[in-house]
C-alpha positions as CSV (number, residue, x, y, z in Angstrom):
1,M,0.8,21.8,17.8
2,P,-2.7,21.5,19.5
3,H,-3.7,18.3,21.2
4,D,-6.0,16.0,19.1
5,S,-8.9,16.6,21.4
6,S,-8.8,20.3,20.8
7,F,-9.6,19.7,17.1
8,I,-13.1,18.3,17.8
9,G,-15.7,20.8,16.6
10,R,-13.2,22.7,14.6
11,Q,-13.7,23.4,10.9
12,I,-10.9,22.3,8.6
13,G,-11.5,23.2,5.0
14,N,-15.2,22.5,4.4
15,Y,-15.4,19.8,7.1
16,T,-16.3,19.9,10.8
17,L,-14.4,17.4,12.9
18,L,-16.9,15.3,14.9
19,A,-14.7,12.7,16.7
20,K,-11.2,11.2,16.7
21,V,-11.1,7.7,15.1
22,Q,-7.4,6.9,15.6
23,S,-3.9,8.5,15.9
24,G,-0.6,7.3,14.7
25,S,3.0,8.6,14.3
26,F,2.2,10.4,11.0
27,G,-1.3,11.7,11.7
28,S,-4.7,11.6,13.3
29,V,-7.9,10.4,11.7
30,F,-11.2,12.2,12.5
31,R,-14.8,11.5,11.5
32,A,-15.9,14.7,9.8
33,Q,-19.0,16.1,8.2
34,H,-19.1,18.5,5.2
35,T,-20.3,21.9,6.4
36,I,-22.4,22.7,3.3
37,F,-23.5,19.3,2.1
38,D,-24.5,18.1,5.6
39,D,-26.7,15.3,4.3
40,D,-23.7,13.6,2.8
41,P,-22.2,10.6,4.6
42,P,-19.4,11.4,7.0
43,V,-15.8,11.3,5.7
44,A,-12.5,10.3,7.3
45,L,-10.2,13.3,7.5
46,K,-6.5,12.6,8.2
47,L,-4.6,15.5,9.6
48,L,-0.9,14.9,9.3
49,H,1.5,15.6,12.2
50,M,3.8,17.9,10.3
51,H,4.1,21.4,8.8
52,L,4.8,22.3,5.2
53,T,6.9,25.4,5.6
54,S,8.0,26.4,2.1
55,P,5.9,27.2,-0.9
56,Q,7.7,24.4,-2.8
57,E,6.6,21.8,-0.2
58,R,3.0,23.1,-0.2
59,E,2.8,23.0,-4.0
60,G,4.4,19.6,-4.1
61,F,1.9,18.1,-1.7
62,L,-1.1,19.5,-3.6
63,Q,0.3,18.4,-6.9
64,E,0.8,14.8,-5.6
65,A,-2.6,14.9,-3.9
66,K,-4.1,15.7,-7.4
67,L,-2.3,12.7,-8.8
68,L,-3.5,10.4,-6.0
69,R,-7.1,11.6,-6.4
70,K,-7.0,10.1,-9.9
71,L,-6.5,6.6,-8.5
72,R,-10.0,5.3,-9.0
73,H,-10.3,1.5,-8.3
74,P,-12.8,-0.6,-6.4
75,F,-10.1,-1.7,-3.9
76,I,-8.5,1.7,-3.3
77,L,-10.0,4.0,-0.7
78,P,-10.7,7.1,-2.8
79,I,-9.4,10.5,-1.8
80,I,-12.2,13.1,-1.8
81,D,-10.4,16.3,-0.9
82,A,-7.0,17.7,0.3
83,G,-5.7,20.9,1.7
84,I,-3.4,22.6,4.1
85,Y,-4.7,23.9,7.5
86,E,-2.4,26.3,9.3
87,G,0.6,24.6,7.7
88,Q,-0.6,21.0,8.3
89,P,-1.6,18.9,5.3
90,Y,-4.8,16.9,5.4
91,L,-6.6,14.4,3.2
92,S,-10.3,13.4,3.3
93,T,-11.5,10.0,2.1
94,E,-14.6,7.9,2.2
95,F,-15.3,6.6,5.7
96,A,-14.7,2.8,5.7
97,T,-17.3,1.4,8.1
98,G,-15.9,-2.1,8.3
99,G,-12.8,-1.3,10.4
100,S,-9.3,-2.3,9.6
101,L,-7.4,-5.5,8.9
102,S,-5.3,-5.0,12.0
103,E,-8.4,-5.1,14.1
104,R,-9.5,-8.4,12.5
105,I,-6.0,-9.9,13.0
106,R,-6.0,-9.0,16.7
107,A,-9.5,-10.6,17.1
108,Q,-8.2,-13.7,15.4
109,A,-5.7,-14.3,18.2
110,E,-2.7,-15.8,16.2
111,R,-4.9,-18.2,14.3
112,P,-4.8,-18.4,10.5
113,F,-7.8,-17.1,8.6
114,P,-9.7,-19.5,6.4
115,L,-7.9,-19.9,3.1
116,H,-10.8,-18.7,0.9
117,E,-11.2,-15.6,3.0
118,S,-7.5,-14.8,3.2
119,L,-7.0,-15.1,-0.6
120,Q,-10.1,-13.1,-1.3
121,W,-8.7,-10.2,0.7
122,I,-5.1,-10.6,-0.6
123,S,-6.5,-10.6,-4.1
124,Q,-8.4,-7.4,-3.5
125,M,-5.4,-5.7,-2.0
126,G,-3.2,-6.9,-4.8
127,Q,-5.6,-5.7,-7.5
128,G,-5.6,-2.2,-6.0
129,L,-1.8,-2.3,-5.7
130,A,-1.3,-3.5,-9.3
131,Y,-3.5,-0.7,-10.5
132,A,-1.5,1.9,-8.6
133,H,1.8,0.5,-9.9
134,Q,0.4,0.7,-13.5
135,H,0.0,4.5,-12.8
136,A,3.5,4.8,-11.4
137,V,2.4,5.1,-7.8
138,M,3.9,3.1,-4.9
139,H,2.2,2.7,-1.6
140,R,5.5,2.6,0.5
141,D,3.7,1.7,3.8
142,L,1.4,-1.3,3.2
143,K,0.4,-2.8,6.5
144,P,-2.8,-4.2,8.2
145,A,-3.7,-0.9,9.7
146,N,-3.8,0.6,6.2
147,I,-6.2,-2.0,4.9
148,L,-9.8,-0.9,5.6
149,F,-13.1,-2.7,4.9
150,N,-16.2,-1.1,3.3
151,S,-19.8,-2.1,4.1
152,R,-19.6,-4.9,1.6
153,G,-16.6,-6.5,3.4
154,E,-14.2,-5.6,0.6
155,A,-10.6,-4.8,1.5
156,L,-9.5,-1.3,0.4
157,L,-6.0,0.1,0.3
158,A,-5.7,3.3,2.3
159,D,-3.1,5.9,3.2
160,F,-1.5,6.3,-0.2
161,G,-1.4,9.9,1.0
162,I,1.3,9.1,3.5
163,A,3.5,8.1,0.5
164,V,3.0,11.6,-0.8
165,V,4.2,13.4,2.2
166,L,7.1,11.1,2.7
167,E,8.7,12.8,-0.3
168,T,8.8,16.2,1.6
169,S,11.8,17.4,3.5
170,S,9.5,18.1,6.5
171,T,8.7,14.4,6.8
172,R,12.4,13.4,6.6
173,N,13.1,15.8,9.5
174,I,10.9,13.8,11.9
175,G,13.3,10.9,11.7
176,E,10.8,8.2,10.5
177,L,11.5,5.5,8.0
178,S,9.3,5.6,4.9
179,G,7.4,2.5,6.0
180,T,6.6,0.3,9.0
181,P,9.6,-1.8,10.1
182,A,7.6,-5.1,10.5
183,Y,6.5,-4.9,6.8
184,M,9.4,-3.2,5.1
185,A,11.4,-4.9,2.3
186,P,15.2,-5.2,2.8
187,E,15.9,-2.5,0.2
188,Q,13.7,0.0,2.0
189,Y,16.1,0.1,4.9
190,Q,18.7,1.4,2.3
191,G,16.2,4.1,1.1
192,Y,15.0,2.4,-2.1
193,V,11.3,1.9,-2.7
194,G,9.9,0.3,-5.8
195,P,6.9,-1.9,-6.9
196,R,8.6,-5.0,-5.6
197,S,9.0,-3.4,-2.2
198,D,5.2,-3.1,-2.1
199,Q,4.9,-6.7,-3.3
200,Y,7.1,-7.8,-0.3
201,A,4.9,-5.9,2.1
202,L,1.8,-7.5,0.6
203,A,3.5,-10.9,1.0
204,C,4.2,-10.0,4.7
205,I,0.4,-9.4,5.2
206,A,-0.4,-12.6,3.3
207,Y,2.0,-14.5,5.5
208,E,0.2,-13.1,8.6
209,L,-3.3,-14.0,7.3
210,L,-2.3,-17.5,6.3
211,T,-0.2,-18.5,9.3
212,G,-1.6,-16.4,12.2
213,H,1.9,-15.0,12.8
214,R,3.9,-12.0,11.7
215,L,6.8,-12.7,9.4
216,F,9.1,-11.8,12.2
217,D,7.4,-11.8,15.6
218,L,10.2,-10.4,17.7
219,E,10.2,-10.5,21.5
220,A,12.1,-7.2,21.6
221,P,10.9,-5.3,18.4
222,S,13.0,-2.3,17.3
223,I,13.9,-0.8,14.0
224,A,17.4,-2.3,14.2
225,A,16.0,-5.8,15.1
226,F,13.5,-5.7,12.2
227,Q,16.2,-4.5,9.8
228,Y,18.5,-7.3,10.7
229,H,15.8,-9.9,10.3
230,H,14.4,-8.6,7.1
231,I,17.8,-8.4,5.5
232,N,19.5,-11.5,7.0
233,V,17.0,-14.0,8.4
234,Q,14.9,-16.5,6.3
235,P,11.2,-16.7,7.2
236,T,9.9,-19.7,9.1
237,A,8.2,-22.0,6.5
238,P,4.5,-21.1,6.6
239,H,3.5,-24.8,6.9
240,V,5.1,-24.9,10.4
241,Y,2.2,-22.7,11.5
242,N,-0.5,-23.9,9.1
243,A,0.0,-27.5,8.0
244,A,-3.1,-27.2,5.8
245,L,-1.6,-24.5,3.6
246,P,-1.3,-25.7,0.0
247,P,2.4,-26.0,-1.1
248,E,1.7,-23.7,-4.0
249,C,0.8,-20.9,-1.6
250,E,3.9,-21.5,0.5
251,F,6.1,-21.4,-2.6
252,A,4.5,-18.1,-3.8
253,L,4.8,-16.5,-0.4
254,L,8.5,-17.3,0.0
255,K,9.3,-16.2,-3.5
256,A,7.6,-12.8,-2.9
257,L,9.5,-12.5,0.4
258,A,12.9,-13.0,-1.3
259,K,15.7,-10.8,0.2
260,T,16.7,-9.6,-3.3
261,R,14.0,-7.9,-5.2
262,D,15.1,-9.4,-8.5
263,Q,14.2,-12.8,-7.1
264,R,10.6,-11.8,-6.4
265,Y,7.8,-11.9,-8.9
266,P,8.1,-9.3,-11.8
267,D,4.8,-7.7,-10.6
268,V,2.0,-8.1,-8.2
269,A,-0.3,-9.7,-10.8
270,T,2.1,-12.6,-11.2
271,F,2.4,-13.0,-7.4
272,L,-1.4,-13.1,-7.1
273,E,-1.7,-15.7,-9.9
274,A,0.8,-18.0,-8.1
275,L,-0.6,-17.5,-4.6
276,C,-4.3,-18.1,-5.6
277,S,-3.6,-21.0,-8.0
278,P,-4.8,-23.7,-5.6
279,L,-8.3,-22.2,-5.6
280,Q,-9.4,-22.0,-9.2
281,D,-13.0,-21.2,-8.2
282,L,-12.2,-18.4,-5.8
283,P,-14.5,-15.5,-6.8
284,T,-13.5,-11.9,-6.6
285,V,-15.4,-8.6,-7.1
286,V,-14.5,-6.5,-10.1
287,P,-16.0,-3.3,-11.5
288,G,-19.6,-3.7,-12.5
289,G,-20.3,-6.4,-9.9
290,Q,-19.0,-9.3,-12.0
291,Q,-17.4,-12.3,-10.4
292,A,-14.2,-13.9,-11.7
293,H,-11.1,-15.7,-10.6
294,P,-8.5,-13.3,-9.0
295,S,-5.7,-14.4,-11.2
296,T,-7.6,-13.3,-14.3
297,Q,-8.5,-9.9,-13.0
298,V,-5.2,-8.1,-12.7
299,S,-3.9,-8.2,-16.2
300,Q,-0.1,-8.7,-16.3
301,M,1.7,-5.6,-17.6
302,S,3.1,-5.7,-21.1
303,A,6.5,-4.5,-22.2
304,R,4.9,-1.3,-23.5
305,D,3.1,-0.8,-20.1
306,Y,6.4,-1.1,-18.3
307,K,8.0,1.3,-20.8
308,Q,5.2,3.8,-20.1
309,Q,5.6,3.3,-16.4
310,G,9.3,4.0,-16.7
311,F,8.6,7.2,-18.6
312,E,6.3,8.4,-15.8
313,H,9.0,7.6,-13.2
314,F,11.7,9.3,-15.3
315,K,9.5,12.4,-15.7
316,N,9.2,12.7,-12.0
317,A,12.9,12.2,-11.4
318,R,12.5,8.7,-9.9
319,Y,15.4,7.3,-11.9
320,E,16.0,4.0,-10.1
321,E,12.3,3.1,-10.4
322,A,12.4,4.1,-14.1
323,L,15.4,1.9,-14.7
324,E,13.7,-1.0,-13.1
325,A,10.6,-0.5,-15.2
326,Y,12.7,-0.3,-18.4
327,E,14.6,-3.5,-17.5
328,E,11.2,-5.3,-17.1
329,A,10.1,-4.1,-20.5
330,I,13.3,-5.5,-22.0
331,R,12.9,-8.8,-20.1
332,L,9.5,-9.2,-21.6
333,D,10.5,-8.1,-25.1
334,P,14.3,-8.3,-25.8
335,N,13.7,-6.6,-29.1
336,F,12.0,-3.6,-27.7
337,A,14.3,-0.9,-29.1
338,E,12.4,2.0,-27.4
339,A,13.0,0.5,-24.0
340,Y,16.7,0.1,-24.6
341,F,16.9,3.7,-25.7
342,A,14.9,4.9,-22.7
343,K,17.1,2.8,-20.3
344,G,20.2,4.4,-21.8
345,A,18.8,7.9,-20.9
346,C,18.5,7.0,-17.2
C-alpha cells in the first residue's frame, strides 16, 4: 500500500488530494478538491487502510454508503460521495473547519469544560445519535476524535463510515475491535453493539467533558486493561473531579455508564433529558435556526418507532438488535400485539 504522502496530488474519484489532515488505524483523511466543480469548498476525503477483495464486499460497502448518505441531520457530518480506489474504499464529507473535540480536550489540560458548553455539545451529539438510531444505524466508534466542529461551533458526529466497513470480512482480518477501547461499552468486548452501546460511549465523552478526566485514565493502557476496567471497575464519582457538578448530572452519567445495558436509559433522548435537566434554559440549535431546550428536541421514540426499528434490523439480519428494539416496544406498550409477534420471529 503506498505511503500517505504519495497520495498528495493524486486523483481519487472526482477529487484531487491536496494535503493530509490526519491518519489513524483505519484510514487517512485528506483535504481534497473536486476536479470539475473546482469553485466548491474543499472536502474531507477519508481513504480507508484496507482492501475490499470480493464483489460481495464491494457491493456491501457501496450499499451501506448509500444508506449512510441518507442520514441528514444538523449534527451529523454529511457524506457527500463514496467509492473504491484500487480496492480501497473511500468516503468524502464536508470539511469541518472547527477541528475535533479531542483537540479541544487536549488544550483544556484535564480541566472540566464549563457546564453550559459541555451540555450544549453533548446535546448536539446526542441529537445526531438519536436520529441515527431511529434510522437503525449505530455509530460503533464514538470518541472525541470523531466529533468535529463546523464554522458555527456546532458539534457534528463523524465517521459513521467506519461502522460500515467494520461489517466486512476485510476489516475483521486486521485484528481491530469494532470501537476504541477507552470508549467501548462492556458488551462490545463480547462482540455485541447496539444503541445502548453508543449511549455508553456518549456518556464516556460526557464524563470527560464534565470532569476533565477519562472514565478510566490508565497508566498502562492496553486493550486488556480497558476491557477489565469497563467490565469490572466502577467509575470514580464525577464530583470527585468536579465538585460543582449538579447531582442530577452525576446520576445521569453513572446510569448511562451501567455495566449492563438493560440498566442504562432506554434511549439517548431519555439520557439527554436527565443529564441536561439542571439547565432548563440551555439553548440548542435545531433545524431552521430555532432555539429550544435540548431535552425537548430529541423526541423519545414510541413503541411503534421501536417496532419499525426492529423491523429494519431484522431485515438486515441484525437479530440481536432487532430483539432489543422489539423488547423496548413491548416495554412501552405491553399490549402491542405486533411487537410480540415480531419478537417471536427473531
